N, CA, C, O and CB atoms as a CASP TS submission, in Angstrom:
PFRMAT TS
TARGET T0000
AUTHOR 0000-0000-0000
METHOD Language model
MODEL 1
PARENT N/A
ATOM      1  N   MET     1     -22.130 -38.436  28.418  1.00  0.00           N
ATOM      2  CA  MET     1     -21.136 -37.663  28.835  1.00  0.00           C
ATOM      3  C   MET     1     -20.552 -37.297  27.539  1.00  0.00           C
ATOM      4  O   MET     1     -20.070 -36.182  27.335  1.00  0.00           O
ATOM      5  CB  MET     1     -20.215 -38.316  29.823  1.00  0.00           C
ATOM      6  N   SER     2     -20.596 -38.305  26.596  1.00  0.00           N
ATOM      7  CA  SER     2     -19.652 -37.963  25.515  1.00  0.00           C
ATOM      8  C   SER     2     -20.402 -36.731  24.403  1.00  0.00           C
ATOM      9  O   SER     2     -19.812 -36.007  23.602  1.00  0.00           O
ATOM     10  CB  SER     2     -19.265 -39.519  24.674  1.00  0.00           C
ATOM     11  N   ASN     3     -21.993 -36.813  24.711  1.00  0.00           N
ATOM     12  CA  ASN     3     -22.560 -35.439  24.374  1.00  0.00           C
ATOM     13  C   ASN     3     -22.242 -33.992  24.879  1.00  0.00           C
ATOM     14  O   ASN     3     -22.622 -32.930  24.385  1.00  0.00           O
ATOM     15  CB  ASN     3     -23.743 -35.544  24.643  1.00  0.00           C
ATOM     16  N   LEU     4     -21.447 -34.200  25.989  1.00  0.00           N
ATOM     17  CA  LEU     4     -21.291 -33.000  26.615  1.00  0.00           C
ATOM     18  C   LEU     4     -19.937 -32.154  25.809  1.00  0.00           C
ATOM     19  O   LEU     4     -19.781 -30.939  25.928  1.00  0.00           O
ATOM     20  CB  LEU     4     -21.062 -33.342  28.276  1.00  0.00           C
ATOM     21  N   PHE     5     -19.243 -32.827  25.185  1.00  0.00           N
ATOM     22  CA  PHE     5     -18.206 -32.372  24.735  1.00  0.00           C
ATOM     23  C   PHE     5     -18.249 -32.342  22.984  1.00  0.00           C
ATOM     24  O   PHE     5     -17.255 -32.130  22.290  1.00  0.00           O
ATOM     25  CB  PHE     5     -17.137 -33.199  25.396  1.00  0.00           C
ATOM     26  N   GLY     6     -19.411 -32.562  22.543  1.00  0.00           N
ATOM     27  CA  GLY     6     -19.491 -32.584  21.390  1.00  0.00           C
ATOM     28  C   GLY     6     -19.313 -33.813  20.660  1.00  0.00           C
ATOM     29  O   GLY     6     -18.187 -33.923  20.176  1.00  0.00           O
ATOM     30  N   GLY     7     -20.146 -34.816  20.433  1.00  0.00           N
ATOM     31  CA  GLY     7     -19.837 -36.109  20.170  1.00  0.00           C
ATOM     32  C   GLY     7     -19.761 -36.259  18.532  1.00  0.00           C
ATOM     33  O   GLY     7     -19.082 -37.156  18.032  1.00  0.00           O
ATOM     34  N   SER     8     -20.574 -35.230  17.655  1.00  0.00           N
ATOM     35  CA  SER     8     -20.369 -35.440  16.385  1.00  0.00           C
ATOM     36  C   SER     8     -19.385 -34.138  16.073  1.00  0.00           C
ATOM     37  O   SER     8     -19.157 -33.183  16.816  1.00  0.00           O
ATOM     38  CB  SER     8     -21.787 -35.573  15.557  1.00  0.00           C
ATOM     39  N   LYS     9     -18.803 -34.435  14.555  1.00  0.00           N
ATOM     40  CA  LYS     9     -18.051 -33.531  14.044  1.00  0.00           C
ATOM     41  C   LYS     9     -18.661 -32.257  13.575  1.00  0.00           C
ATOM     42  O   LYS     9     -19.616 -32.301  12.799  1.00  0.00           O
ATOM     43  CB  LYS     9     -17.426 -34.094  13.129  1.00  0.00           C
ATOM     44  N   PRO    10     -17.981 -30.673  14.157  1.00  0.00           N
ATOM     45  CA  PRO    10     -18.409 -29.806  13.592  1.00  0.00           C
ATOM     46  C   PRO    10     -18.818 -29.353  12.144  1.00  0.00           C
ATOM     47  O   PRO    10     -18.364 -29.955  11.171  1.00  0.00           O
ATOM     48  CB  PRO    10     -17.848 -29.331  13.960  1.00  0.00           C
ATOM     49  N   ALA    11     -19.638 -28.337  12.010  1.00  0.00           N
ATOM     50  CA  ALA    11     -19.654 -28.218  10.553  1.00  0.00           C
ATOM     51  C   ALA    11     -18.597 -27.409   9.942  1.00  0.00           C
ATOM     52  O   ALA    11     -17.989 -26.630  10.676  1.00  0.00           O
ATOM     53  CB  ALA    11     -20.880 -27.686  10.136  1.00  0.00           C
ATOM     54  N   ALA    12     -18.278 -27.489   8.640  1.00  0.00           N
ATOM     55  CA  ALA    12     -17.142 -26.941   8.151  1.00  0.00           C
ATOM     56  C   ALA    12     -17.398 -25.370   8.084  1.00  0.00           C
ATOM     57  O   ALA    12     -18.398 -24.709   7.803  1.00  0.00           O
ATOM     58  CB  ALA    12     -16.785 -27.596   6.786  1.00  0.00           C
ATOM     59  N   LEU    13     -15.644 -24.914   8.586  1.00  0.00           N
ATOM     60  CA  LEU    13     -15.615 -23.499   8.308  1.00  0.00           C
ATOM     61  C   LEU    13     -15.804 -22.869   7.442  1.00  0.00           C
ATOM     62  O   LEU    13     -15.571 -23.407   6.359  1.00  0.00           O
ATOM     63  CB  LEU    13     -14.884 -23.080   8.452  1.00  0.00           C
ATOM     64  N   PRO    14     -16.309 -21.439   7.419  1.00  0.00           N
ATOM     65  CA  PRO    14     -15.983 -20.841   6.059  1.00  0.00           C
ATOM     66  C   PRO    14     -15.086 -20.256   5.669  1.00  0.00           C
ATOM     67  O   PRO    14     -14.418 -19.731   6.559  1.00  0.00           O
ATOM     68  CB  PRO    14     -16.610 -20.182   5.700  1.00  0.00           C
ATOM     69  N   PRO    15     -14.673 -20.067   4.438  1.00  0.00           N
ATOM     70  CA  PRO    15     -13.565 -19.603   3.883  1.00  0.00           C
ATOM     71  C   PRO    15     -13.134 -18.571   4.520  1.00  0.00           C
ATOM     72  O   PRO    15     -14.011 -17.846   4.991  1.00  0.00           O
ATOM     73  CB  PRO    15     -13.676 -19.346   2.673  1.00  0.00           C
ATOM     74  N   PRO    16     -11.640 -18.159   4.749  1.00  0.00           N
ATOM     75  CA  PRO    16     -11.156 -16.651   5.045  1.00  0.00           C
ATOM     76  C   PRO    16     -11.555 -15.780   4.303  1.00  0.00           C
ATOM     77  O   PRO    16     -11.790 -15.957   3.108  1.00  0.00           O
ATOM     78  CB  PRO    16      -9.863 -16.406   5.016  1.00  0.00           C
ATOM     79  N   MET    17     -11.727 -14.408   5.089  1.00  0.00           N
ATOM     80  CA  MET    17     -12.047 -13.270   3.980  1.00  0.00           C
ATOM     81  C   MET    17     -10.932 -13.154   3.271  1.00  0.00           C
ATOM     82  O   MET    17      -9.875 -13.623   3.691  1.00  0.00           O
ATOM     83  CB  MET    17     -12.436 -11.833   4.495  1.00  0.00           C
ATOM     84  N   PRO    18     -11.025 -12.508   2.095  1.00  0.00           N
ATOM     85  CA  PRO    18      -9.720 -12.394   1.334  1.00  0.00           C
ATOM     86  C   PRO    18      -9.163 -10.988   1.828  1.00  0.00           C
ATOM     87  O   PRO    18      -9.896 -10.184   2.403  1.00  0.00           O
ATOM     88  CB  PRO    18      -9.938 -12.466  -0.397  1.00  0.00           C
ATOM     89  N   ILE    19      -8.070 -10.787   1.616  1.00  0.00           N
ATOM     90  CA  ILE    19      -7.251  -9.591   2.236  1.00  0.00           C
ATOM     91  C   ILE    19      -7.282  -8.370   1.388  1.00  0.00           C
ATOM     92  O   ILE    19      -6.926  -8.223   0.219  1.00  0.00           O
ATOM     93  CB  ILE    19      -5.736  -9.964   2.443  1.00  0.00           C
ATOM     94  N   PRO    20      -7.828  -7.460   2.307  1.00  0.00           N
ATOM     95  CA  PRO    20      -7.891  -6.193   1.188  1.00  0.00           C
ATOM     96  C   PRO    20      -6.551  -5.753   0.407  1.00  0.00           C
ATOM     97  O   PRO    20      -5.432  -6.160   0.720  1.00  0.00           O
ATOM     98  CB  PRO    20      -8.363  -4.809   1.979  1.00  0.00           C
ATOM     99  N   PRO    21      -6.840  -4.804  -0.725  1.00  0.00           N
ATOM    100  CA  PRO    21      -5.732  -4.511  -1.295  1.00  0.00           C
ATOM    101  C   PRO    21      -5.256  -3.085  -0.649  1.00  0.00           C
ATOM    102  O   PRO    21      -5.880  -2.240  -0.006  1.00  0.00           O
ATOM    103  CB  PRO    21      -5.944  -4.539  -2.807  1.00  0.00           C
ATOM    104  N   PRO    22      -4.063  -3.155  -1.029  1.00  0.00           N
ATOM    105  CA  PRO    22      -3.137  -2.165  -0.379  1.00  0.00           C
ATOM    106  C   PRO    22      -3.671  -0.811  -0.502  1.00  0.00           C
ATOM    107  O   PRO    22      -4.262  -0.719  -1.578  1.00  0.00           O
ATOM    108  CB  PRO    22      -1.740  -2.200  -0.982  1.00  0.00           C
ATOM    109  N   PRO    23      -3.707   0.450   0.271  1.00  0.00           N
ATOM    110  CA  PRO    23      -4.282   1.644  -0.076  1.00  0.00           C
ATOM    111  C   PRO    23      -3.463   2.345  -1.050  1.00  0.00           C
ATOM    112  O   PRO    23      -2.259   2.091  -1.091  1.00  0.00           O
ATOM    113  CB  PRO    23      -4.516   2.435   1.057  1.00  0.00           C
ATOM    114  N   THR    24      -4.011   3.255  -1.893  1.00  0.00           N
ATOM    115  CA  THR    24      -3.310   3.594  -3.132  1.00  0.00           C
ATOM    116  C   THR    24      -3.168   5.076  -2.723  1.00  0.00           C
ATOM    117  O   THR    24      -4.073   5.565  -2.046  1.00  0.00           O
ATOM    118  CB  THR    24      -4.139   3.255  -4.635  1.00  0.00           C
ATOM    119  N   ILE    25      -2.040   5.876  -3.099  1.00  0.00           N
ATOM    120  CA  ILE    25      -1.649   7.607  -2.965  1.00  0.00           C
ATOM    121  C   ILE    25      -2.238   8.221  -4.015  1.00  0.00           C
ATOM    122  O   ILE    25      -1.901   7.955  -5.169  1.00  0.00           O
ATOM    123  CB  ILE    25       0.000   8.066  -3.055  1.00  0.00           C
ATOM    124  N   ASP    26      -3.020   8.956  -3.774  1.00  0.00           N
ATOM    125  CA  ASP    26      -3.402   9.866  -4.899  1.00  0.00           C
ATOM    126  C   ASP    26      -2.218  10.938  -5.090  1.00  0.00           C
ATOM    127  O   ASP    26      -1.736  11.562  -4.145  1.00  0.00           O
ATOM    128  CB  ASP    26      -4.862  10.622  -4.569  1.00  0.00           C
ATOM    129  N   GLN    27      -1.850  11.062  -6.296  1.00  0.00           N
ATOM    130  CA  GLN    27      -0.408  11.552  -6.588  1.00  0.00           C
ATOM    131  C   GLN    27      -0.903  13.021  -6.850  1.00  0.00           C
ATOM    132  O   GLN    27      -0.043  13.897  -6.750  1.00  0.00           O
ATOM    133  CB  GLN    27       0.503  10.732  -7.987  1.00  0.00           C
ATOM    134  N   ALA    28      -2.257  13.417  -7.190  1.00  0.00           N
ATOM    135  CA  ALA    28      -2.365  14.581  -7.461  1.00  0.00           C
ATOM    136  C   ALA    28      -2.738  15.274  -5.921  1.00  0.00           C
ATOM    137  O   ALA    28      -2.361  16.409  -5.629  1.00  0.00           O
ATOM    138  CB  ALA    28      -3.378  14.712  -8.658  1.00  0.00           C
ATOM    139  N   ALA    29      -3.291  14.676  -5.279  1.00  0.00           N
ATOM    140  CA  ALA    29      -3.408  15.489  -3.818  1.00  0.00           C
ATOM    141  C   ALA    29      -2.009  15.579  -3.335  1.00  0.00           C
ATOM    142  O   ALA    29      -1.660  16.525  -2.629  1.00  0.00           O
ATOM    143  CB  ALA    29      -4.382  14.678  -2.581  1.00  0.00           C
ATOM    144  N   GLN    30      -1.275  14.731  -3.650  1.00  0.00           N
ATOM    145  CA  GLN    30       0.016  14.902  -2.981  1.00  0.00           C
ATOM    146  C   GLN    30       0.851  15.820  -3.397  1.00  0.00           C
ATOM    147  O   GLN    30       1.553  16.447  -2.604  1.00  0.00           O
ATOM    148  CB  GLN    30       0.698  13.865  -2.984  1.00  0.00           C
ATOM    149  N   ASN    31       0.879  16.026  -4.784  1.00  0.00           N
ATOM    150  CA  ASN    31       1.617  17.104  -5.254  1.00  0.00           C
ATOM    151  C   ASN    31       1.194  18.481  -4.911  1.00  0.00           C
ATOM    152  O   ASN    31       1.984  19.418  -4.797  1.00  0.00           O
ATOM    153  CB  ASN    31       1.674  17.003  -6.564  1.00  0.00           C
ATOM    154  N   GLN    32      -0.413  18.584  -4.711  1.00  0.00           N
ATOM    155  CA  GLN    32      -0.950  19.998  -4.238  1.00  0.00           C
ATOM    156  C   GLN    32      -0.782  20.323  -2.907  1.00  0.00           C
ATOM    157  O   GLN    32      -0.939  21.442  -2.419  1.00  0.00           O
ATOM    158  CB  GLN    32      -2.352  20.163  -4.449  1.00  0.00           C
ATOM    159  N   SER    33      -0.442  19.259  -2.304  1.00  0.00           N
ATOM    160  CA  SER    33      -0.057  19.433  -0.573  1.00  0.00           C
ATOM    161  C   SER    33       1.453  19.811  -0.476  1.00  0.00           C
ATOM    162  O   SER    33       1.950  20.701   0.214  1.00  0.00           O
ATOM    163  CB  SER    33      -0.283  17.826   0.428  1.00  0.00           C
ATOM    164  N   ASN    34       1.955  19.105  -1.160  1.00  0.00           N
ATOM    165  CA  ASN    34       3.436  19.605  -1.416  1.00  0.00           C
ATOM    166  C   ASN    34       3.776  21.050  -1.681  1.00  0.00           C
ATOM    167  O   ASN    34       4.620  21.665  -1.030  1.00  0.00           O
ATOM    168  CB  ASN    34       3.955  18.930  -2.566  1.00  0.00           C
ATOM    169  N   GLN    35       2.784  21.765  -3.081  1.00  0.00           N
ATOM    170  CA  GLN    35       3.202  22.898  -3.397  1.00  0.00           C
ATOM    171  C   GLN    35       2.378  24.086  -2.231  1.00  0.00           C
ATOM    172  O   GLN    35       2.698  25.256  -2.025  1.00  0.00           O
ATOM    173  CB  GLN    35       2.896  23.032  -5.041  1.00  0.00           C
ATOM    174  N   ASN    36       1.638  23.568  -1.825  1.00  0.00           N
ATOM    175  CA  ASN    36       0.880  24.303  -0.622  1.00  0.00           C
ATOM    176  C   ASN    36       1.959  24.377   0.745  1.00  0.00           C
ATOM    177  O   ASN    36       1.897  25.315   1.539  1.00  0.00           O
ATOM    178  CB  ASN    36      -0.668  23.320  -0.183  1.00  0.00           C
ATOM    179  N   GLN    37       2.743  23.479   0.859  1.00  0.00           N
ATOM    180  CA  GLN    37       3.697  23.676   2.138  1.00  0.00           C
ATOM    181  C   GLN    37       4.797  24.584   1.390  1.00  0.00           C
ATOM    182  O   GLN    37       5.179  25.473   2.151  1.00  0.00           O
ATOM    183  CB  GLN    37       4.406  22.062   2.891  1.00  0.00           C
ATOM    184  N   MET    38       5.251  24.618   0.472  1.00  0.00           N
ATOM    185  CA  MET    38       6.325  25.384  -0.204  1.00  0.00           C
ATOM    186  C   MET    38       5.746  26.592  -0.478  1.00  0.00           C
ATOM    187  O   MET    38       6.448  27.460   0.041  1.00  0.00           O
ATOM    188  CB  MET    38       6.894  24.767  -1.454  1.00  0.00           C
ATOM    189  N   ARG    39       4.867  27.038  -1.005  1.00  0.00           N
ATOM    190  CA  ARG    39       4.174  28.374  -0.524  1.00  0.00           C
ATOM    191  C   ARG    39       3.988  28.744   0.748  1.00  0.00           C
ATOM    192  O   ARG    39       4.281  29.934   0.858  1.00  0.00           O
ATOM    193  CB  ARG    39       2.994  28.471  -0.933  1.00  0.00           C
ATOM    194  N   GLN    40       3.596  28.222   1.874  1.00  0.00           N
ATOM    195  CA  GLN    40       3.732  28.744   2.951  1.00  0.00           C
ATOM    196  C   GLN    40       5.106  28.917   3.627  1.00  0.00           C
ATOM    197  O   GLN    40       5.117  29.739   4.543  1.00  0.00           O
ATOM    198  CB  GLN    40       2.969  28.138   3.602  1.00  0.00           C
ATOM    199  N   ARG    41       6.230  28.316   3.354  1.00  0.00           N
ATOM    200  CA  ARG    41       7.444  28.389   3.541  1.00  0.00           C
ATOM    201  C   ARG    41       8.148  29.778   3.147  1.00  0.00           C
ATOM    202  O   ARG    41       8.739  30.634   3.805  1.00  0.00           O
ATOM    203  CB  ARG    41       7.921  27.324   2.908  1.00  0.00           C
ATOM    204  N   ARG    42       7.767  29.603   1.530  1.00  0.00           N
ATOM    205  CA  ARG    42       8.190  30.977   0.879  1.00  0.00           C
ATOM    206  C   ARG    42       7.589  32.399   1.728  1.00  0.00           C
ATOM    207  O   ARG    42       8.260  33.313   2.207  1.00  0.00           O
ATOM    208  CB  ARG    42       7.537  30.971  -0.782  1.00  0.00           C
ATOM    209  N   GLY    43       6.226  32.242   1.725  1.00  0.00           N
ATOM    210  CA  GLY    43       5.475  33.356   2.439  1.00  0.00           C
ATOM    211  C   GLY    43       6.106  33.681   3.893  1.00  0.00           C
ATOM    212  O   GLY    43       6.131  34.862   4.241  1.00  0.00           O
ATOM    213  N   ALA    44       6.690  32.543   4.879  1.00  0.00           N
ATOM    214  CA  ALA    44       7.254  32.870   6.051  1.00  0.00           C
ATOM    215  C   ALA    44       8.595  33.579   5.791  1.00  0.00           C
ATOM    216  O   ALA    44       8.971  34.569   6.419  1.00  0.00           O
ATOM    217  CB  ALA    44       7.383  31.669   6.881  1.00  0.00           C
ATOM    218  N   ALA    45       9.215  33.034   4.896  1.00  0.00           N
ATOM    219  CA  ALA    45      10.524  33.666   4.603  1.00  0.00           C
ATOM    220  C   ALA    45      10.409  35.213   4.299  1.00  0.00           C
ATOM    221  O   ALA    45      11.101  36.009   4.934  1.00  0.00           O
ATOM    222  CB  ALA    45      11.177  32.937   3.379  1.00  0.00           C
ATOM    223  N   ALA    46       9.603  35.595   3.403  1.00  0.00           N
ATOM    224  CA  ALA    46       9.263  36.794   3.153  1.00  0.00           C
ATOM    225  C   ALA    46       9.173  37.481   4.358  1.00  0.00           C
ATOM    226  O   ALA    46       9.892  38.418   4.702  1.00  0.00           O
ATOM    227  CB  ALA    46       8.176  36.852   2.433  1.00  0.00           C
ATOM    228  N   ASN    47       7.956  36.811   5.198  1.00  0.00           N
ATOM    229  CA  ASN    47       7.560  37.963   6.344  1.00  0.00           C
ATOM    230  C   ASN    47       8.720  38.291   7.388  1.00  0.00           C
ATOM    231  O   ASN    47       8.726  39.353   8.010  1.00  0.00           O
ATOM    232  CB  ASN    47       6.227  37.424   7.285  1.00  0.00           C
ATOM    233  N   VAL    48       9.784  37.233   7.553  1.00  0.00           N
ATOM    234  CA  VAL    48      11.014  37.193   8.298  1.00  0.00           C
ATOM    235  C   VAL    48      11.899  38.460   7.792  1.00  0.00           C
ATOM    236  O   VAL    48      12.262  39.449   8.429  1.00  0.00           O
ATOM    237  CB  VAL    48      11.773  35.738   8.066  1.00  0.00           C
ATOM    238  N   LEU    49      12.070  38.187   6.759  1.00  0.00           N
ATOM    239  CA  LEU    49      13.217  38.977   5.826  1.00  0.00           C
ATOM    240  C   LEU    49      12.581  40.678   5.583  1.00  0.00           C
ATOM    241  O   LEU    49      13.228  41.716   5.722  1.00  0.00           O
ATOM    242  CB  LEU    49      13.398  37.998   3.997  1.00  0.00           C
ATOM    243  N   ALA    50      11.607  40.584   5.317  1.00  0.00           N
ATOM    244  CA  ALA    50      10.878  42.033   4.880  1.00  0.00           C
ATOM    245  C   ALA    50       9.786  42.450   6.269  1.00  0.00           C
ATOM    246  O   ALA    50       9.595  43.596   6.676  1.00  0.00           O
ATOM    247  CB  ALA    50       9.775  41.763   3.134  1.00  0.00           C
ATOM    248  N   GLY    51       9.431  41.731   6.589  1.00  0.00           N
ATOM    249  CA  GLY    51       8.391  42.051   7.611  1.00  0.00           C
ATOM    250  C   GLY    51       6.848  42.257   7.029  1.00  0.00           C
ATOM    251  O   GLY    51       6.452  41.945   5.906  1.00  0.00           O
ATOM    252  N   SER    52       6.304  42.693   7.799  1.00  0.00           N
ATOM    253  CA  SER    52       4.771  42.995   7.232  1.00  0.00           C
ATOM    254  C   SER    52       4.882  44.261   6.899  1.00  0.00           C
ATOM    255  O   SER    52       3.832  44.881   7.065  1.00  0.00           O
ATOM    256  CB  SER    52       3.479  42.816   8.240  1.00  0.00           C
ATOM    257  N   ASN    53       5.738  44.862   6.503  1.00  0.00           N
ATOM    258  CA  ASN    53       5.806  46.717   6.246  1.00  0.00           C
ATOM    259  C   ASN    53       5.205  46.653   4.779  1.00  0.00           C
ATOM    260  O   ASN    53       5.672  46.061   3.806  1.00  0.00           O
ATOM    261  CB  ASN    53       7.764  47.657   6.246  1.00  0.00           C
ATOM    262  N   PRO    54       3.879  47.527   4.881  1.00  0.00           N
ATOM    263  CA  PRO    54       3.274  47.695   3.472  1.00  0.00           C
ATOM    264  C   PRO    54       4.458  48.665   2.499  1.00  0.00           C
ATOM    265  O   PRO    54       4.414  48.523   1.277  1.00  0.00           O
ATOM    266  CB  PRO    54       1.590  48.580   3.657  1.00  0.00           C
ATOM    267  N   GLY    55       5.460  49.607   3.093  1.00  0.00           N
ATOM    268  CA  GLY    55       6.184  50.245   2.431  1.00  0.00           C
ATOM    269  C   GLY    55       7.124  49.611   1.398  1.00  0.00           C
ATOM    270  O   GLY    55       7.513  50.137   0.356  1.00  0.00           O
ATOM    271  N   ALA    56       7.430  48.358   1.878  1.00  0.00           N
ATOM    272  CA  ALA    56       8.669  47.677   1.591  1.00  0.00           C
ATOM    273  C   ALA    56       8.465  47.452  -0.054  1.00  0.00           C
ATOM    274  O   ALA    56       7.407  47.248  -0.650  1.00  0.00           O
ATOM    275  CB  ALA    56       8.868  46.190   2.560  1.00  0.00           C
ATOM    276  N   PRO    57       9.619  47.540  -0.514  1.00  0.00           N
ATOM    277  CA  PRO    57       9.564  47.403  -2.169  1.00  0.00           C
ATOM    278  C   PRO    57       9.026  46.762  -2.717  1.00  0.00           C
ATOM    279  O   PRO    57       9.722  45.805  -2.379  1.00  0.00           O
ATOM    280  CB  PRO    57      10.398  47.170  -2.791  1.00  0.00           C
ATOM    281  N   ALA    58       8.124  46.208  -3.527  1.00  0.00           N
ATOM    282  CA  ALA    58       7.510  44.805  -3.837  1.00  0.00           C
ATOM    283  C   ALA    58       8.492  44.066  -4.834  1.00  0.00           C
ATOM    284  O   ALA    58       8.393  42.857  -5.047  1.00  0.00           O
ATOM    285  CB  ALA    58       5.949  44.942  -4.541  1.00  0.00           C
ATOM    286  N   THR    59       9.535  44.945  -5.488  1.00  0.00           N
ATOM    287  CA  THR    59      10.285  44.193  -6.240  1.00  0.00           C
ATOM    288  C   THR    59      11.363  43.178  -5.702  1.00  0.00           C
ATOM    289  O   THR    59      11.926  42.250  -6.283  1.00  0.00           O
ATOM    290  CB  THR    59      10.810  45.022  -6.987  1.00  0.00           C
ATOM    291  N   GLN    60      11.470  43.627  -4.450  1.00  0.00           N
ATOM    292  CA  GLN    60      12.454  42.769  -3.461  1.00  0.00           C
ATOM    293  C   GLN    60      11.832  41.576  -3.366  1.00  0.00           C
ATOM    294  O   GLN    60      12.281  40.525  -3.822  1.00  0.00           O
ATOM    295  CB  GLN    60      12.709  43.339  -1.955  1.00  0.00           C
ATOM    296  N   LEU    61      10.711  41.717  -2.731  1.00  0.00           N
ATOM    297  CA  LEU    61       9.733  40.522  -2.206  1.00  0.00           C
ATOM    298  C   LEU    61       9.441  39.588  -3.496  1.00  0.00           C
ATOM    299  O   LEU    61       9.261  38.401  -3.222  1.00  0.00           O
ATOM    300  CB  LEU    61       8.152  41.173  -1.538  1.00  0.00           C
ATOM    301  N   ALA    62       9.371  39.927  -4.777  1.00  0.00           N
ATOM    302  CA  ALA    62       9.176  39.393  -5.965  1.00  0.00           C
ATOM    303  C   ALA    62      10.308  38.719  -6.228  1.00  0.00           C
ATOM    304  O   ALA    62      10.190  37.535  -6.544  1.00  0.00           O
ATOM    305  CB  ALA    62       8.838  40.267  -6.926  1.00  0.00           C
ATOM    306  N   LYS    63      11.437  39.228  -6.167  1.00  0.00           N
ATOM    307  CA  LYS    63      12.653  38.648  -6.404  1.00  0.00           C
ATOM    308  C   LYS    63      12.901  37.600  -5.366  1.00  0.00           C
ATOM    309  O   LYS    63      13.314  36.501  -5.738  1.00  0.00           O
ATOM    310  CB  LYS    63      13.705  39.656  -6.440  1.00  0.00           C
ATOM    311  N   LEU    64      12.656  37.871  -3.918  1.00  0.00           N
ATOM    312  CA  LEU    64      12.637  36.562  -2.879  1.00  0.00           C
ATOM    313  C   LEU    64      11.977  35.595  -3.133  1.00  0.00           C
ATOM    314  O   LEU    64      12.551  34.520  -2.953  1.00  0.00           O
ATOM    315  CB  LEU    64      12.204  36.745  -1.660  1.00  0.00           C
ATOM    316  N   LEU    65      10.792  35.560  -3.552  1.00  0.00           N
ATOM    317  CA  LEU    65       9.728  34.788  -3.965  1.00  0.00           C
ATOM    318  C   LEU    65      10.007  34.061  -5.109  1.00  0.00           C
ATOM    319  O   LEU    65       9.349  33.045  -5.334  1.00  0.00           O
ATOM    320  CB  LEU    65       8.634  35.520  -4.158  1.00  0.00           C
ATOM    321  N   GLY    66      10.797  34.386  -5.797  1.00  0.00           N
ATOM    322  CA  GLY    66      11.026  33.755  -7.282  1.00  0.00           C
ATOM    323  C   GLY    66      10.078  34.255  -8.324  1.00  0.00           C
ATOM    324  O   GLY    66       9.940  33.524  -9.304  1.00  0.00           O
ATOM    325  N   GLU    67       9.402  35.366  -8.288  1.00  0.00           N
ATOM    326  CA  GLU    67       7.939  35.630  -8.986  1.00  0.00           C
ATOM    327  C   GLU    67       8.391  36.409 -10.360  1.00  0.00           C
ATOM    328  O   GLU    67       7.539  36.780 -11.168  1.00  0.00           O
ATOM    329  CB  GLU    67       6.758  36.714  -7.905  1.00  0.00           C
TER
END
């Protein structure tokens, strides 16, 4: 009956796996994403104020967009 519950000691357990390093943030990709979002916001603001009117003066749109 003693063999039923493991009469001998079990083998040593393997060492635990090392903790993975924390993820890093690619700063260049993050900056590019932020710039793209700002461009989209400026473009949306220009469409709201000037509409998609091809006859709208380009100087006002350039001033609005900061160009």
